[in-house]
mmCIF file as gemmi writes it, N, C-alpha and C atoms, coordinates in Angstrom:
data_model
loop_
_atom_site.group_PDB
_atom_site.id
_atom_site.type_symbol
_atom_site.label_atom_id
_atom_site.label_alt_id
_atom_site.label_comp_id
_atom_site.label_asym_id
_atom_site.label_entity_id
_atom_site.label_seq_id
_atom_site.pdbx_PDB_ins_code
_atom_site.Cartn_x
_atom_site.Cartn_y
_atom_site.Cartn_z
_atom_site.occupancy
_atom_site.B_iso_or_equiv
_atom_site.pdbx_formal_charge
_atom_site.auth_seq_id
_atom_site.auth_asym_id
_atom_site.pdbx_PDB_model_num
ATOM 1 N N . UNK Axp A 1 ? 129.401 9.138 -132.921 1 0 ? 1 A 1
ATOM 2 C CA . UNK Axp A 1 ? 128.745 9.972 -133.757 1 0 ? 1 A 1
ATOM 3 C C . UNK Axp A 1 ? 128.685 9.548 -135.602 1 0 ? 1 A 1
ATOM 4 N N . UNK Axp A 2 ? 127.085 9.853 -135.588 1 0 ? 2 A 1
ATOM 5 C CA . UNK Axp A 2 ? 126.761 9.539 -136.802 1 0 ? 2 A 1
ATOM 6 C C . UNK Axp A 2 ? 127.498 10.539 -138.012 1 0 ? 2 A 1
ATOM 7 N N . UNK Axp A 3 ? 127.89 9.454 -138.855 1 0 ? 3 A 1
ATOM 8 C CA . UNK Axp A 3 ? 128.558 10.39 -140.374 1 0 ? 3 A 1
ATOM 9 C C . UNK Axp A 3 ? 127.668 10.418 -141.251 1 0 ? 3 A 1
ATOM 10 N N . UNK Axp A 4 ? 126.911 11.257 -142.096 1 0 ? 4 A 1
ATOM 11 C CA . UNK Axp A 4 ? 126.531 11.286 -142.964 1 0 ? 4 A 1
ATOM 12 C C . UNK Axp A 4 ? 127.265 11.628 -144.28 1 0 ? 4 A 1
ATOM 13 N N . UNK Axp A 5 ? 128.536 12.191 -144.338 1 0 ? 5 A 1
ATOM 14 C CA . UNK Axp A 5 ? 128.914 12.559 -144.991 1 0 ? 5 A 1
ATOM 15 C C . UNK Axp A 5 ? 128.832 11.797 -146.404 1 0 ? 5 A 1
ATOM 16 N N . UNK Axp A 6 ? 128.848 10.687 -146.874 1 0 ? 6 A 1
ATOM 17 C CA . UNK Axp A 6 ? 128.719 9.193 -147.87 1 0 ? 6 A 1
ATOM 18 C C . UNK Axp A 6 ? 127.814 9.78 -148.38 1 0 ? 6 A 1
ATOM 19 N N . UNK Axp A 7 ? 126.519 9.671 -147.531 1 0 ? 7 A 1
ATOM 20 C CA . UNK Axp A 7 ? 124.782 9.706 -147.88 1 0 ? 7 A 1
ATOM 21 C C . UNK Axp A 7 ? 124.558 10.424 -149.391 1 0 ? 7 A 1
ATOM 22 N N . UNK Axp A 8 ? 123.549 10.287 -149.675 1 0 ? 8 A 1
ATOM 23 C CA . UNK Axp A 8 ? 123.183 11.15 -150.856 1 0 ? 8 A 1
ATOM 24 C C . UNK Axp A 8 ? 121.65 12.01 -150.393 1 0 ? 8 A 1
ATOM 25 N N . UNK Axp A 9 ? 121.784 13.212 -151.539 1 0 ? 9 A 1
ATOM 26 C CA . UNK Axp A 9 ? 120.264 13.969 -150.811 1 0 ? 9 A 1
ATOM 27 C C . UNK Axp A 9 ? 119.733 14.531 -152.792 1 0 ? 9 A 1
ATOM 28 N N . UNK Axp A 10 ? 118.498 14.454 -152.872 1 0 ? 10 A 1
ATOM 29 C CA . UNK Axp A 10 ? 118.073 14.854 -154.096 1 0 ? 10 A 1
ATOM 30 C C . UNK Axp A 10 ? 118.188 16.548 -154.246 1 0 ? 10 A 1
ATOM 31 N N . UNK Axp A 11 ? 118.698 16.445 -155.237 1 0 ? 11 A 1
ATOM 32 C CA . UNK Axp A 11 ? 118.92 18.299 -155.351 1 0 ? 11 A 1
ATOM 33 C C . UNK Axp A 11 ? 118.018 18.007 -156.899 1 0 ? 11 A 1
ATOM 34 N N . UNK Axp A 12 ? 117.02 19.548 -156.842 1 0 ? 12 A 1
ATOM 35 C CA . UNK Axp A 12 ? 115.958 19.814 -157.772 1 0 ? 12 A 1
ATOM 36 C C . UNK Axp A 12 ? 116.421 20.958 -158.324 1 0 ? 12 A 1
ATOM 37 N N . UNK Axp A 13 ? 116.853 21.129 -159.515 1 0 ? 13 A 1
ATOM 38 C CA . UNK Axp A 13 ? 117.653 22.408 -160.406 1 0 ? 13 A 1
ATOM 39 C C . UNK Axp A 13 ? 116.448 23.697 -160.738 1 0 ? 13 A 1
ATOM 40 N N . UNK Axp A 14 ? 116.577 24.375 -159.804 1 0 ? 14 A 1
ATOM 41 C CA . UNK Axp A 14 ? 115.334 25.679 -159.929 1 0 ? 14 A 1
ATOM 42 C C . UNK Axp A 14 ? 115.503 25.804 -161.515 1 0 ? 14 A 1
ATOM 43 N N . UNK Axp A 15 ? 116.294 25.694 -162.379 1 0 ? 15 A 1
ATOM 44 C CA . UNK Axp A 15 ? 116.014 26.046 -163.438 1 0 ? 15 A 1
ATOM 45 C C . UNK Axp A 15 ? 115.401 25.268 -164.511 1 0 ? 15 A 1
ATOM 46 N N . UNK Axp A 16 ? 115.856 24.077 -164.809 1 0 ? 16 A 1
ATOM 47 C CA . UNK Axp A 16 ? 115.686 23.006 -165.705 1 0 ? 16 A 1
ATOM 48 C C . UNK Axp A 16 ? 114.857 21.754 -165.009 1 0 ? 16 A 1
ATOM 49 N N . UNK Axp A 17 ? 114.486 22.3 -163.438 1 0 ? 17 A 1
ATOM 50 C CA . UNK Axp A 17 ? 113.548 20.646 -162.816 1 0 ? 17 A 1
ATOM 51 C C . UNK Axp A 17 ? 113.757 19.497 -162.699 1 0 ? 17 A 1
ATOM 52 N N . UNK Axp A 18 ? 114.947 19.274 -163.246 1 0 ? 18 A 1
ATOM 53 C CA . UNK Axp A 18 ? 116.078 17.778 -163.69 1 0 ? 18 A 1
ATOM 54 C C . UNK Axp A 18 ? 115.919 17.356 -161.915 1 0 ? 18 A 1
ATOM 55 N N . UNK Axp A 19 ? 116.269 16.473 -161.29 1 0 ? 19 A 1
ATOM 56 C CA . UNK Axp A 19 ? 116.322 15.603 -160.449 1 0 ? 19 A 1
ATOM 57 C C . UNK Axp A 19 ? 117.493 15.216 -160.274 1 0 ? 19 A 1
ATOM 58 N N . UNK Axp A 20 ? 118.637 15.362 -159.597 1 0 ? 20 A 1
ATOM 59 C CA . UNK Axp A 20 ? 119.861 14.388 -159.455 1 0 ? 20 A 1
ATOM 60 C C . UNK Axp A 20 ? 120.241 14.24 -157.841 1 0 ? 20 A 1
ATOM 61 N N . UNK Axp A 21 ? 121.448 13.447 -157.782 1 0 ? 21 A 1
ATOM 62 C CA . UNK Axp A 21 ? 122.42 13.091 -156.186 1 0 ? 21 A 1
ATOM 63 C C . UNK Axp A 21 ? 123.047 13.961 -156.084 1 0 ? 21 A 1
ATOM 64 N N . UNK Axp A 22 ? 123.096 14.564 -155.061 1 0 ? 22 A 1
ATOM 65 C CA . UNK Axp A 22 ? 124.677 14.763 -154.708 1 0 ? 22 A 1
ATOM 66 C C . UNK Axp A 22 ? 125.162 14.316 -153.156 1 0 ? 22 A 1
ATOM 67 N N . UNK Axp A 23 ? 126.122 14.146 -152.629 1 0 ? 23 A 1
ATOM 68 C CA . UNK Axp A 23 ? 126.794 13.963 -151.941 1 0 ? 23 A 1
ATOM 69 C C . UNK Axp A 23 ? 126.253 14.799 -150.817 1 0 ? 23 A 1
ATOM 70 N N . UNK Axp A 24 ? 126.469 14.219 -149.143 1 0 ? 24 A 1
ATOM 71 C CA . UNK Axp A 24 ? 126.499 15.898 -148.354 1 0 ? 24 A 1
ATOM 72 C C . UNK Axp A 24 ? 127.446 16.289 -148.444 1 0 ? 24 A 1
ATOM 73 N N . UNK Axp A 25 ? 128.863 15.202 -148.024 1 0 ? 25 A 1
ATOM 74 C CA . UNK Axp A 25 ? 130.119 15.945 -147.803 1 0 ? 25 A 1
ATOM 75 C C . UNK Axp A 25 ? 130.417 16.927 -149.447 1 0 ? 25 A 1
ATOM 76 N N . UNK Axp A 26 ? 129.576 16.683 -150.83 1 0 ? 26 A 1
ATOM 77 C CA . UNK Axp A 26 ? 130.142 17.506 -151.514 1 0 ? 26 A 1
ATOM 78 C C . UNK Axp A 26 ? 129.219 18.603 -151.461 1 0 ? 26 A 1
ATOM 79 N N . UNK Axp A 27 ? 127.669 18.759 -151.12 1 0 ? 27 A 1
ATOM 80 C CA . UNK Axp A 27 ? 127.666 19.961 -151.327 1 0 ? 27 A 1
ATOM 81 C C . UNK Axp A 27 ? 127.832 20.986 -149.72 1 0 ? 27 A 1
ATOM 82 N N . UNK Axp A 28 ? 128.438 20.162 -148.648 1 0 ? 28 A 1
ATOM 83 C CA . UNK Axp A 28 ? 129.283 21.085 -147.517 1 0 ? 28 A 1
ATOM 84 C C . UNK Axp A 28 ? 129.945 21.359 -148.155 1 0 ? 28 A 1
ATOM 85 N N . UNK Axp A 29 ? 130.696 21.369 -148.834 1 0 ? 29 A 1
ATOM 86 C CA . UNK Axp A 29 ? 132.098 22.093 -149.734 1 0 ? 29 A 1
ATOM 87 C C . UNK Axp A 29 ? 132.224 22.602 -150.58 1 0 ? 29 A 1
ATOM 88 N N . UNK Axp A 30 ? 131.122 22.252 -151.518 1 0 ? 30 A 1
ATOM 89 C CA . UNK Axp A 30 ? 130.635 22.833 -152.522 1 0 ? 30 A 1
ATOM 90 C C . UNK Axp A 30 ? 129.053 23.426 -152.142 1 0 ? 30 A 1
ATOM 91 N N . UNK Axp A 31 ? 129.161 24.041 -152.205 1 0 ? 31 A 1
ATOM 92 C CA . UNK Axp A 31 ? 127.616 24.77 -151.801 1 0 ? 31 A 1
ATOM 93 C C . UNK Axp A 31 ? 127.102 25.151 -153.371 1 0 ? 31 A 1
ATOM 94 N N . UNK Axp A 32 ? 127.959 25.533 -154.238 1 0 ? 32 A 1
ATOM 95 C CA . UNK Axp A 32 ? 127.646 25.937 -155.44 1 0 ? 32 A 1
ATOM 96 C C . UNK Axp A 32 ? 127.316 25.117 -156.645 1 0 ? 32 A 1
ATOM 97 N N . UNK Axp A 33 ? 126.677 23.939 -156.583 1 0 ? 33 A 1
ATOM 98 C CA . UNK Axp A 33 ? 127.119 23.238 -158.067 1 0 ? 33 A 1
ATOM 99 C C . UNK Axp A 33 ? 126.488 23.848 -159.544 1 0 ? 33 A 1
ATOM 100 N N . UNK Axp A 34 ? 126.934 22.917 -160.483 1 0 ? 34 A 1
ATOM 101 C CA . UNK Axp A 34 ? 126.664 23.156 -161.82 1 0 ? 34 A 1
ATOM 102 C C . UNK Axp A 34 ? 125.262 21.945 -162.287 1 0 ? 34 A 1
ATOM 103 N N . UNK Axp A 35 ? 124.201 22.29 -162.183 1 0 ? 35 A 1
ATOM 104 C CA . UNK Axp A 35 ? 123.464 20.894 -162.873 1 0 ? 35 A 1
ATOM 105 C C . UNK Axp A 35 ? 124.118 20.567 -164.057 1 0 ? 35 A 1
ATOM 106 N N . UNK Axp A 36 ? 123.959 19.139 -163.603 1 0 ? 36 A 1
ATOM 107 C CA . UNK Axp A 36 ? 124.443 18.102 -164.698 1 0 ? 36 A 1
ATOM 108 C C . UNK Axp A 36 ? 123.324 17.885 -166.028 1 0 ? 36 A 1
ATOM 109 N N . UNK Axp A 37 ? 122.755 18.683 -165.955 1 0 ? 37 A 1
ATOM 110 C CA . UNK Axp A 37 ? 121.771 18.616 -167.319 1 0 ? 37 A 1
ATOM 111 C C . UNK Axp A 37 ? 122.121 20.124 -167.819 1 0 ? 37 A 1
ATOM 112 N N . UNK Axp A 38 ? 121.352 21.334 -167.147 1 0 ? 38 A 1
ATOM 113 C CA . UNK Axp A 38 ? 121.911 22.392 -167.942 1 0 ? 38 A 1
ATOM 114 C C . UNK Axp A 38 ? 122.782 23.073 -167.414 1 0 ? 38 A 1
ATOM 115 N N . UNK Axp A 39 ? 123.842 22.884 -166.788 1 0 ? 39 A 1
ATOM 116 C CA . UNK Axp A 39 ? 124.765 23.631 -166.328 1 0 ? 39 A 1
ATOM 117 C C . UNK Axp A 39 ? 124.516 24.981 -165.748 1 0 ? 39 A 1
ATOM 118 N N . UNK Axp A 40 ? 123.438 25.448 -165.12 1 0 ? 40 A 1
ATOM 119 C CA . UNK Axp A 40 ? 123.096 26.514 -164.456 1 0 ? 40 A 1
ATOM 120 C C . UNK Axp A 40 ? 123.171 26.404 -162.814 1 0 ? 40 A 1
ATOM 121 N N . UNK Axp A 41 ? 123.605 27.088 -162.128 1 0 ? 41 A 1
ATOM 122 C CA . UNK Axp A 41 ? 124.214 26.699 -160.895 1 0 ? 41 A 1
ATOM 123 C C . UNK Axp A 41 ? 123.128 26.792 -159.355 1 0 ? 41 A 1
ATOM 124 N N . UNK Axp A 42 ? 123.539 25.659 -159.097 1 0 ? 42 A 1
ATOM 125 C CA . UNK Axp A 42 ? 122.289 25.261 -158.202 1 0 ? 42 A 1
ATOM 126 C C . UNK Axp A 42 ? 123.252 26.143 -156.776 1 0 ? 42 A 1
ATOM 127 N N . UNK Axp A 43 ? 122.676 26.816 -156.183 1 0 ? 43 A 1
ATOM 128 C CA . UNK Axp A 43 ? 123.258 27.096 -154.821 1 0 ? 43 A 1
ATOM 129 C C . UNK Axp A 43 ? 122.584 26.598 -153.377 1 0 ? 43 A 1
ATOM 130 N N . UNK Axp A 44 ? 122.853 25.729 -152.707 1 0 ? 44 A 1
ATOM 131 C CA . UNK Axp A 44 ? 122.716 24.935 -151.34 1 0 ? 44 A 1
ATOM 132 C C . UNK Axp A 44 ? 122.844 25.979 -150.315 1 0 ? 44 A 1
ATOM 133 N N . UNK Axp A 45 ? 121.937 26.645 -149.598 1 0 ? 45 A 1
ATOM 134 C CA . UNK Axp A 45 ? 121.721 27.227 -147.983 1 0 ? 45 A 1
ATOM 135 C C . UNK Axp A 45 ? 122.864 26.169 -147.223 1 0 ? 45 A 1
ATOM 136 N N . UNK Axp A 46 ? 123.828 26.269 -146.622 1 0 ? 46 A 1
ATOM 137 C CA . UNK Axp A 46 ? 125.001 25.825 -145.881 1 0 ? 46 A 1
ATOM 138 C C . UNK Axp A 46 ? 124.182 26.235 -144.467 1 0 ? 46 A 1
ATOM 139 N N . UNK Axp A 47 ? 123.545 26.977 -143.737 1 0 ? 47 A 1
ATOM 140 C CA . UNK Axp A 47 ? 122.882 26.86 -142.51 1 0 ? 47 A 1
ATOM 141 C C . UNK Axp A 47 ? 121.398 25.98 -142.658 1 0 ? 47 A 1
ATOM 142 N N . UNK Axp A 48 ? 121.114 26.601 -143.666 1 0 ? 48 A 1
ATOM 143 C CA . UNK Axp A 48 ? 120.007 25.085 -143.635 1 0 ? 48 A 1
ATOM 144 C C . UNK Axp A 48 ? 120.272 23.562 -143.791 1 0 ? 48 A 1
ATOM 145 N N . UNK Axp A 49 ? 121.156 23.197 -144.565 1 0 ? 49 A 1
ATOM 146 C CA . UNK Axp A 49 ? 121.614 21.385 -143.895 1 0 ? 49 A 1
ATOM 147 C C . UNK Axp A 49 ? 122.51 21.648 -143.2 1 0 ? 49 A 1
ATOM 148 N N . UNK Axp A 50 ? 123.388 22.531 -142.376 1 0 ? 50 A 1
ATOM 149 C CA . UNK Axp A 50 ? 123.682 22.254 -141.21 1 0 ? 50 A 1
ATOM 150 C C . UNK Axp A 50 ? 122.664 21.582 -140.222 1 0 ? 50 A 1
ATOM 151 N N . UNK Axp A 51 ? 121.611 22.704 -140.016 1 0 ? 51 A 1
ATOM 152 C CA . UNK Axp A 51 ? 120.562 22.395 -139.436 1 0 ? 51 A 1
ATOM 153 C C . UNK Axp A 51 ? 120.007 21.397 -139.654 1 0 ? 51 A 1
ATOM 154 N N . UNK Axp A 52 ? 119.831 20.857 -140.649 1 0 ? 52 A 1
ATOM 155 C CA . UNK Axp A 52 ? 118.908 19.696 -141.152 1 0 ? 52 A 1
ATOM 156 C C . UNK Axp A 52 ? 119.681 18.354 -140.649 1 0 ? 52 A 1
ATOM 157 N N . UNK Axp A 53 ? 121.238 18.452 -140.39 1 0 ? 53 A 1
ATOM 158 C CA . UNK Axp A 53 ? 122.125 17.192 -139.976 1 0 ? 53 A 1
ATOM 159 C C . UNK Axp A 53 ? 121.735 17.501 -138.634 1 0 ? 53 A 1
ATOM 160 N N . UNK Axp A 54 ? 122.309 18.525 -138.113 1 0 ? 54 A 1
ATOM 161 C CA . UNK Axp A 54 ? 122.387 18.225 -136.403 1 0 ? 54 A 1
ATOM 162 C C . UNK Axp A 54 ? 120.732 17.792 -136.152 1 0 ? 54 A 1
ATOM 163 N N . UNK Axp A 55 ? 119.826 17.972 -136.77 1 0 ? 55 A 1
ATOM 164 C CA . UNK Axp A 55 ? 118.495 17.302 -136.343 1 0 ? 55 A 1
ATOM 165 C C . UNK Axp A 55 ? 118.39 15.872 -136.554 1 0 ? 55 A 1
ATOM 166 N N . UNK Axp A 56 ? 119.151 15.877 -137.914 1 0 ? 56 A 1
ATOM 167 C CA . UNK Axp A 56 ? 119.12 13.723 -138.025 1 0 ? 56 A 1
ATOM 168 C C . UNK Axp A 56 ? 120.078 13.055 -136.933 1 0 ? 56 A 1
ATOM 169 N N . UNK Axp A 57 ? 121.268 14.048 -136.234 1 0 ? 57 A 1
ATOM 170 C CA . UNK Axp A 57 ? 121.984 13.269 -135.609 1 0 ? 57 A 1
ATOM 171 C C . UNK Axp A 57 ? 121.926 13.648 -133.784 1 0 ? 57 A 1
ATOM 172 N N . UNK Axp A 58 ? 120.68 14.1 -134.011 1 0 ? 58 A 1
ATOM 173 C CA . UNK Axp A 58 ? 120.09 14.428 -132.482 1 0 ? 58 A 1
ATOM 174 C C . UNK Axp A 58 ? 118.944 13.012 -132.441 1 0 ? 58 A 1
ATOM 175 N N . UNK Axp A 59 ? 118.072 13.305 -133.688 1 0 ? 59 A 1
ATOM 176 C CA . UNK Axp A 59 ? 117.02 11.992 -134.133 1 0 ? 59 A 1
ATOM 177 C C . UNK Axp A 59 ? 117.721 10.539 -133.495 1 0 ? 59 A 1
ATOM 178 N N . UNK Axp A 60 ? 118.529 10.818 -134.257 1 0 ? 60 A 1
ATOM 179 C CA . UNK Axp A 60 ? 119.085 9.604 -134.176 1 0 ? 60 A 1
ATOM 180 C C . UNK Axp A 60 ? 119.972 8.365 -132.515 1 0 ? 60 A 1
ATOM 181 N N . UNK Axp A 61 ? 120.961 10.025 -132.069 1 0 ? 61 A 1
ATOM 182 C CA . UNK Axp A 61 ? 121.35 9.445 -130.57 1 0 ? 61 A 1
ATOM 183 C C . UNK Axp A 61 ? 120.33 9.115 -129.979 1 0 ? 61 A 1
ATOM 184 N N . UNK Axp A 62 ? 118.578 9.783 -129.828 1 0 ? 62 A 1
ATOM 185 C CA . UNK Axp A 62 ? 117.436 10.078 -128.93 1 0 ? 62 A 1
ATOM 186 C C . UNK Axp A 62 ? 117.179 8.328 -128.607 1 0 ? 62 A 1
ATOM 187 N N . UNK Axp A 63 ? 117.196 7.892 -130.268 1 0 ? 63 A 1
ATOM 188 C CA . UNK Axp A 63 ? 116.313 6.807 -130.839 1 0 ? 63 A 1
ATOM 189 C C . UNK Axp A 63 ? 117.484 5.513 -129.98 1 0 ? 63 A 1
ATOM 190 N N . UNK Axp A 64 ? 119.322 5.807 -130.368 1 0 ? 64 A 1
ATOM 191 C CA . UNK Axp A 64 ? 119.957 4.44 -129.793 1 0 ? 64 A 1
ATOM 192 C C . UNK Axp A 64 ? 119.832 4.836 -128.137 1 0 ? 64 A 1
ATOM 193 N N . UNK Axp A 65 ? 119.733 6.029 -127.957 1 0 ? 65 A 1
ATOM 194 C CA . UNK Axp A 65 ? 119.58 6.005 -125.707 1 0 ? 65 A 1
ATOM 195 C C . UNK Axp A 65 ? 118.177 5.221 -125.651 1 0 ? 65 A 1
ATOM 196 N N . UNK Axp A 66 ? 117.51 5.302 -126.278 1 0 ? 66 A 1
ATOM 197 C CA . UNK Axp A 66 ? 116.088 4.604 -126.284 1 0 ? 66 A 1
ATOM 198 C C . UNK Axp A 66 ? 115.955 3.124 -126.581 1 0 ? 66 A 1
ATOM 199 N N . UNK Axp A 67 ? 116.314 2.881 -127.418 1 0 ? 67 A 1
ATOM 200 C CA . UNK Axp A 67 ? 116.819 1.242 -127.671 1 0 ? 67 A 1
ATOM 201 C C . UNK Axp A 67 ? 117.687 0.579 -126.555 1 0 ? 67 A 1
ATOM 202 N N . UNK Axp A 68 ? 118.324 1.335 -126.359 1 0 ? 68 A 1
ATOM 203 C CA . UNK Axp A 68 ? 119.634 0.875 -125.249 1 0 ? 68 A 1
ATOM 204 C C . UNK Axp A 68 ? 118.974 0.762 -124.142 1 0 ? 68 A 1
ATOM 205 N N . UNK Axp A 69 ? 118.466 1.326 -123.424 1 0 ? 69 A 1
ATOM 206 C CA . UNK Axp A 69 ? 117.816 1.437 -122.275 1 0 ? 69 A 1
ATOM 207 C C . UNK Axp A 69 ? 116.368 0.146 -122.464 1 0 ? 69 A 1
ATOM 208 N N . UNK Axp A 70 ? 115.642 -0.136 -123.649 1 0 ? 70 A 1
ATOM 209 C CA . UNK Axp A 70 ? 114.546 -0.729 -123.417 1 0 ? 70 A 1
ATOM 210 C C . UNK Axp A 70 ? 115.12 -2.286 -122.954 1 0 ? 70 A 1
ATOM 211 N N . UNK Axp A 71 ? 114.23 -3.351 -122.13 1 0 ? 71 A 1
ATOM 212 C CA . UNK Axp A 71 ? 114.904 -4.348 -121.969 1 0 ? 71 A 1
ATOM 213 C C . UNK Axp A 71 ? 115.102 -5.285 -123.533 1 0 ? 71 A 1
ATOM 214 N N . UNK Axp A 72 ? 115.547 -6.305 -123.65 1 0 ? 72 A 1
ATOM 215 C CA . UNK Axp A 72 ? 115.011 -7.203 -124.959 1 0 ? 72 A 1
ATOM 216 C C . UNK Axp A 72 ? 113.755 -7.548 -124.96 1 0 ? 72 A 1
ATOM 217 N N . UNK Axp A 73 ? 113.614 -7.217 -126.096 1 0 ? 73 A 1
ATOM 218 C CA . UNK Axp A 73 ? 112.031 -7.709 -126.41 1 0 ? 73 A 1
ATOM 219 C C . UNK Axp A 73 ? 112.045 -8.988 -127.275 1 0 ? 73 A 1
ATOM 220 N N . UNK Axp A 74 ? 111.117 -9.946 -127.357 1 0 ? 74 A 1
ATOM 221 C CA . UNK Axp A 74 ? 110.455 -10.458 -127.504 1 0 ? 74 A 1
ATOM 222 C C . UNK Axp A 74 ? 110.852 -10.797 -129.475 1 0 ? 74 A 1
ATOM 223 N N . UNK Axp A 75 ? 111.641 -11.331 -129.836 1 0 ? 75 A 1
ATOM 224 C CA . UNK Axp A 75 ? 111.424 -11.153 -131.421 1 0 ? 75 A 1
ATOM 225 C C . UNK Axp A 75 ? 110.116 -12.021 -132.873 1 0 ? 75 A 1
ATOM 226 N N . UNK Axp A 76 ? 109.463 -11.388 -133.152 1 0 ? 76 A 1
ATOM 227 C CA . UNK Axp A 76 ? 108.874 -11.796 -133.768 1 0 ? 76 A 1
ATOM 228 C C . UNK Axp A 76 ? 109.27 -12.878 -134.997 1 0 ? 76 A 1
ATOM 229 N N . UNK Axp A 77 ? 108.498 -14.021 -135.373 1 0 ? 77 A 1
ATOM 230 C CA . UNK Axp A 77 ? 109.052 -15.109 -135.957 1 0 ? 77 A 1
ATOM 231 C C . UNK Axp A 77 ? 109.547 -14.653 -137.526 1 0 ? 77 A 1
């Protein structure tokens, strides 16, 4: 199973429009964060986050199954 918790996502503050990075793990456990620029709270929709992560997991699983079934291809120089 793919663990994406240490990966980052770009967050755009709806108050000041600054963009900053947060780890997926932090978003999962702290869905209401203070913007590092303006200190206003930025909320994360946990349902949307989990749906997106599940979609990524399914895509990666399907990709791995596909490449494991394909015969070895000649490598390009």
